[in-house]
C-alpha positions, 0 to 999 in steps of 0.5 A: 041207556048208552047212545054211543055208536060203537061201530064208529069207534076208531082203532088205535093209530099205532100198535105192536103185536107179538104173535106166535102162529102155530099150524095144527095137524100138519103131521110135522113137528117143524114149523120152519116152512110155515114161519118162512111163509109168514116172514115173506108176507111180513116183508111184503107188507112193508111193516116193521117186524122182528122175528124171534125164536118164539114168534114175531113182533110186528108194528104199524097201524092197528088195521094194517097189523091185524090185516097182515096177521090175517094174511099170514093165516091165509098163506099158512092155510094155503100150505095145507094147514087146515087149522091154525092157532095164534096167540097174540099180545097187543100193545098200544099207547097214546102218550108217545110213539115208541118202536119195539126197538126203542123199548128194548134199547131203553132196557139195555141202556139201564142195564149198561148204566147199572153195569158201569156203576157196579 
């Protein structure tokens, strides 16, 4: 029998989350207004974030990132959306600090090197 106090396990110090928040039942196929509200919340948070065509990547401490995604839900609910469905991909690592921008640059550097040698 385990004696681990699971309530005391810390969350990772840093993470990145790629998320797509979708309001359901608004009667409108466009979600641009809701996305704009989410972006306002992210900007106010001070966390590093990058919007793309199918969602947003946000980086920071686990607790801060999860909090801002919850705040994004709240502001979209405040626009009148009764239901929201969000999908997330979450990454964390302990061997080094690496931003999403650095991850993309690493692949771009490999592609550039391959193009030069071709």
